[in-house]
Each structure stands twice: as C-alpha cells, then as structure tokens.
C-alpha positions as CSV (number, residue, x, y, z in Angstrom):
1,M,38.8,-0.4,22.0
2,T,35.5,0.8,23.3
3,R,33.3,3.4,21.5
4,E,33.5,6.2,24.0
5,R,32.4,9.7,23.7
6,A,35.3,12.3,23.4
7,D,34.8,16.0,23.9
8,S,37.4,18.4,22.6
9,G,39.9,19.5,25.1
10,T,43.5,19.1,26.2
11,T,44.9,15.6,26.4
12,G,48.5,14.6,26.7
13,D,51.0,17.1,25.3
14,A,48.8,18.9,22.7
15,E,45.4,20.5,22.7
16,V,42.8,18.5,20.7
17,R,41.2,21.0,18.3
18,P,37.8,20.5,16.6
19,A,38.0,20.2,12.8
20,A,35.9,19.3,9.8
21,T,36.7,17.7,6.5
22,V,34.5,17.0,3.4
23,M,34.7,14.2,0.9
24,L,33.5,15.9,-2.3
25,L,32.0,13.3,-4.6
26,H,30.9,13.2,-8.2
27,E,30.6,10.6,-11.0
28,G,33.1,10.6,-13.8
29,T,31.9,11.8,-17.2
30,G,33.3,8.6,-18.9
31,D,32.3,5.5,-17.0
32,G,30.1,7.2,-14.4
33,A,32.3,5.8,-11.6
34,L,32.2,7.4,-8.2
35,Q,35.2,9.7,-7.7
36,V,36.4,11.7,-4.6
37,Y,38.4,14.9,-4.6
38,L,41.9,14.8,-3.0
39,L,44.5,17.4,-2.3
40,R,48.2,16.9,-1.6
41,R,49.4,19.1,1.3
42,T,52.6,21.0,0.6
43,A,55.9,19.7,2.1
44,S,56.1,22.9,4.2
45,M,52.9,22.2,6.1
46,R,53.3,21.6,9.9
47,F,50.6,18.9,9.9
48,A,50.6,16.0,7.5
49,P,53.0,17.4,4.9
50,G,52.9,15.6,1.6
51,M,49.8,13.7,2.5
52,H,46.7,13.5,0.2
53,V,43.7,14.6,2.1
54,F,40.1,15.9,1.7
55,P,39.3,19.6,1.9
56,G,39.0,20.7,5.5
57,G,40.6,22.3,8.5
58,G,40.2,23.5,12.1
59,V,37.2,25.3,13.4
60,D,37.6,29.1,13.4
61,E,36.1,30.9,16.4
62,R,33.9,32.9,14.0
63,D,32.3,29.6,12.8
64,T,30.2,29.6,15.9
65,D,28.5,32.9,14.9
66,S,24.8,32.5,15.4
67,G,24.3,35.1,12.6
68,I,25.4,32.7,9.9
69,R,22.5,32.3,7.5
70,W,21.4,28.7,7.4
71,A,19.0,26.4,5.5
72,G,18.5,22.6,6.0
73,P,18.7,20.7,9.3
74,P,19.3,23.2,12.1
75,P,22.2,23.1,14.5
76,S,20.1,21.3,17.1
77,D,19.7,18.4,14.7
78,W,23.4,18.3,13.9
79,A,24.2,18.3,17.6
80,R,22.3,15.0,17.9
81,R,23.9,13.6,14.8
82,L,27.4,14.5,15.9
83,E,26.8,13.9,19.6
84,T,28.1,17.2,20.7
85,A,26.8,20.6,22.0
86,E,24.8,22.7,19.6
87,P,27.4,25.6,19.4
88,L,30.1,23.1,18.4
89,A,27.8,21.4,16.0
90,R,27.1,24.7,14.3
91,A,30.8,25.5,14.1
92,L,31.7,22.1,12.7
93,V,29.1,22.4,9.9
94,C,30.2,26.0,9.1
95,A,33.8,25.0,9.1
96,A,33.1,22.1,6.7
97,V,31.4,24.5,4.2
98,R,33.9,27.3,4.7
99,E,37.0,25.1,4.4
100,T,35.6,23.3,1.3
101,F,35.2,26.7,-0.5
102,E,38.6,27.9,0.7
103,E,40.4,24.8,-0.5
104,S,38.5,23.8,-3.6
105,G,36.3,26.7,-4.7
106,V,33.2,24.6,-4.2
107,L,30.4,26.3,-2.2
108,L,27.6,24.4,-0.5
109,A,25.3,27.4,-0.3
110,G,22.5,29.0,-2.2
111,P,19.9,31.8,-2.3
112,P,17.4,32.0,0.5
113,R,14.5,31.0,-1.9
114,G,16.2,27.7,-2.7
115,G,18.7,26.1,-5.0
116,V,22.5,26.0,-4.9
117,V,25.1,28.4,-6.3
118,A,25.7,27.3,-10.0
119,D,29.2,28.6,-10.5
120,T,31.9,30.1,-8.2
121,R,34.5,31.0,-10.8
122,G,35.6,34.5,-11.6
123,P,37.8,37.2,-10.1
124,D,35.1,38.4,-7.6
125,W,34.6,34.9,-6.2
126,E,38.4,34.5,-6.0
127,A,38.8,37.7,-4.1
128,D,36.2,36.6,-1.6
129,R,37.9,33.2,-1.2
130,E,41.3,34.8,-0.6
131,A,39.7,37.2,2.0
132,L,38.2,34.2,3.8
133,V,41.6,32.4,3.8
134,G,43.3,35.6,5.1
135,R,40.5,36.1,7.7
136,S,39.8,39.6,6.6
137,L,36.3,38.4,5.8
138,S,34.2,36.3,8.0
139,F,32.0,33.5,6.7
140,T,28.9,35.4,8.1
141,E,29.9,38.5,6.1
142,F,30.7,36.5,3.0
143,L,27.2,34.9,2.9
144,R,25.4,38.1,3.8
145,G,27.2,40.1,1.2
146,R,26.1,37.6,-1.5
147,D,22.6,37.0,-0.1
148,L,23.3,33.3,0.4
149,V,22.5,30.7,3.0
150,L,24.6,27.8,4.1
151,R,23.0,24.5,2.9
152,S,23.5,22.0,5.7
153,D,21.2,19.5,3.9
154,L,24.0,19.0,1.3
155,L,26.2,17.4,4.0
156,R,26.1,13.9,5.4
157,A,27.9,13.0,8.6
158,W,30.4,10.2,7.8
159,S,32.9,9.5,10.7
160,R,34.9,11.0,13.5
161,W,38.6,10.6,14.0
162,V,40.8,11.8,16.9
163,T,44.6,12.2,16.4
164,P,46.6,9.9,18.6
165,P,48.3,11.2,21.8
166,G,52.0,12.1,21.3
167,E,51.4,14.1,18.0
168,T,52.4,17.7,18.2
169,R,49.2,18.8,16.5
170,R,46.0,16.9,17.4
171,F,42.5,17.2,16.0
172,D,39.0,15.8,16.7
173,T,37.8,15.7,13.1
174,R,34.3,15.1,11.8
175,F,34.2,13.7,8.3
176,F,31.3,14.7,6.0
177,A,30.3,13.6,2.5
178,A,28.9,16.0,-0.1
179,A,28.0,15.7,-3.8
180,L,29.6,18.3,-6.1
181,P,26.8,20.8,-6.8
182,E,25.6,20.8,-10.4
183,G,27.3,23.5,-12.4
184,Q,30.2,24.0,-10.0
185,R,33.8,22.9,-10.6
186,T,36.7,22.3,-8.3
187,R,39.8,24.3,-9.0
188,D,43.4,24.2,-7.9
189,V,43.5,27.2,-5.5
190,G,47.1,26.7,-4.4
191,G,48.1,27.7,-0.9
192,E,48.2,24.6,1.4
193,A,48.0,22.1,-1.5
194,D,50.5,21.6,-4.4
195,R,48.4,19.0,-6.3
196,V,44.7,18.2,-6.7
197,A,42.9,15.2,-8.3
198,W,39.6,13.5,-8.8
199,M,40.1,9.7,-8.2
200,T,38.0,6.7,-7.8
201,P,38.4,5.5,-4.2
202,A,39.7,2.1,-5.5
203,D,42.4,3.9,-7.6
204,A,43.4,6.0,-4.6
205,L,43.8,2.8,-2.5
206,A,45.7,1.1,-5.2
207,A,48.1,4.0,-5.5
208,W,48.5,4.1,-1.7
209,R,49.3,0.4,-1.6
210,R,52.0,0.9,-4.3
211,G,53.5,3.7,-2.3
212,D,52.7,6.2,-5.0
213,L,50.2,8.2,-2.9
214,E,50.6,9.0,0.8
215,M,47.5,9.1,3.0
216,L,46.8,9.0,6.7
217,P,44.7,6.2,8.1
218,P,41.4,8.2,8.3
219,T,41.7,9.0,4.6
220,V,42.6,5.4,3.7
221,T,39.7,4.0,5.7
222,S,37.3,6.6,4.2
223,C,38.4,5.7,0.7
224,A,37.9,2.0,1.5
225,E,34.4,2.7,2.7
226,L,33.6,4.8,-0.3
227,A,34.8,2.0,-2.6
228,D,31.9,0.0,-1.4
229,C,29.5,2.6,-2.8
230,D,28.7,2.4,-6.5
231,S,27.3,5.9,-6.9
232,V,27.1,9.3,-5.3
233,A,23.5,8.6,-4.4
234,A,24.5,5.4,-2.6
235,A,27.3,7.1,-0.7
236,M,25.0,10.0,0.4
237,A,22.3,7.5,1.4
238,A,24.6,5.2,3.4
239,R,23.6,4.7,7.0
240,R,26.4,5.9,9.2
241,T,26.9,5.6,12.9
242,V,29.4,8.3,13.9
243,F,31.5,7.6,17.0
244,P,35.0,8.7,18.0
245,I,37.7,6.5,16.4
246,R,41.0,6.8,18.4
247,P,44.1,5.2,16.7
248,E,47.1,4.8,18.9
249,I,50.8,4.9,18.2
250,G,52.5,1.6,18.9
251,E,55.7,-0.3,18.0
252,I,56.0,-3.2,15.5
253,D,59.5,-4.7,15.1
254,G,60.8,-1.6,16.9
255,E,59.3,0.9,14.5
256,P,56.4,3.2,15.4
257,H,53.1,2.3,13.7
258,I,49.6,3.6,14.0
259,V,47.4,1.0,15.6
260,M,43.7,1.0,14.6
261,P,40.9,0.4,17.2
262,D,39.2,-3.0,17.1
263,G,36.5,-3.2,14.5
264,V,37.9,-0.3,12.4
265,P,39.4,-1.6,9.2
266,C,42.4,0.0,7.6
267,P,43.7,-1.6,4.4
268,R,47.3,-2.6,4.5
269,R,50.0,-1.9,2.0
270,R,51.3,-4.7,-0.1
271,P,54.8,-5.8,0.9
272,R,57.4,-3.9,-1.0
C-alpha cells in the first residue's frame, strides 16, 4: 500500500475524526527497563471496549483555541512534522496533552519561566481534571487559571493510524511519545478505563500473544517498536517518519481480519 497523505474528512459510512494518543514512558525502579502506560477501556465503551490502549481521544473543538498558552516548538513546526494544516496541528498537540491529563493525571505543562509541574495529585487538581472531562472547563481556562503553559517540547511524533472503512467509529490518530515528568505519578482516574498498568513493551506483547491482553493493531505495533528501544532516552531520540497507516478489513478462511499495509509490521499471535 502506498504512503499517501490523508486529510480528515468523511470516507465511507463514518466520519474520520482527528485524534491524538500518547505513549507515556518511564524506566522501572527495579531493573530500569523501559515501561509504557496502558489503560483497559471499559466494556461499555462504544469504541474498542475491553482493549488496552494508551491515553488519548478525539480532538475537541476548543483544542484549536489560539489562546492556549504554549512553550516549545510552535504549531507551525508541528504542522510540518505532522504534515497537516497549522490549526489542526495545534489541536492535535493540545488534545494529546489534555487527554493525557484527563486519563492519567499526568500533565505535560509547566510555569512560563520554565520547568514542568512536579505533582498533580490533590483534590484541587482532581476537581480541575473532572471539569475538563465534563467540558465545563476548557483547556485554555485550565492553563490560564494555574498560570501554566503547554510544553510541546515534551512530545515526540511517533506514528499516524487511520481506522479502516466499515467501522462505525473512525479516527485519524497521531501517536506521540512522552517521558513521565519527574515527580509526577500516574493514577487510576476511572471513567473510561477499568484497569491501568505500567508494562514493558515486551511483556505487553507476550501477554497479547497469549490472549491475556487485548490490543488493537496500532497499539501492538507501537509496543513492538518500543521494544526495540532500551531506554526512554532512546525512544525519545528515535528518528520517526510519520505517514498515514491505513489497515484494511479482509477475510481469512471466511473470518474478518485486519490486514496491515505493506511494510508495516504487526506481530502475530502464537497459535492457540
């Protein structure tokens, strides 16, 4: 399959919505192995129920707000990296940071003079997080109220996946990588997830092959790519070419299967 540019829009029977997801990374306190943060979506979710995913979600209209306070590479730089228009690039980066905070409690932001928020635990932070989830508070208002700026330099563009035609909900998702900021801790915030875990990418793949952990192909492939990195620094320094990856739904032995584009690896399950 060719590497063609894909703009968000309507294709087939479902609108393709822009989305962002973030692979949060840290090194375990024991052996120092690279670990990634995974959430299991509740069985009641309309999209990917029961699947283990990275924090993320669809772009909110307010993510395009030009008033969002910003530090690091500007939206124009991200537009070139993500090969999209500047307003959408801004929205994707904002959605990545906002959704990560909403779904893990980790905030990729800091004071205007520099640095990163050291801790986001406490009832006041939780109240703000819930207000963001409920959309009674915009991300712009949240940052302004705490005198913070979004730190776009803490993100690395990793990949881009487009949901196959035929699905009832489709997304054009940019995957980012980010190191867990020093002093911050993830927490189980409930809501869309009923389980959270830090795992080495290799352990996540092994559990998927055993059938003990369900993941969609983009998550499986991302874990396989991360497994080739021996540290957070190596993952964040990896040279990535981001292009639209478009799996298709085909039939194998009369059963529907997701077919990966040529040149995009997806580890297979062991026969059961």
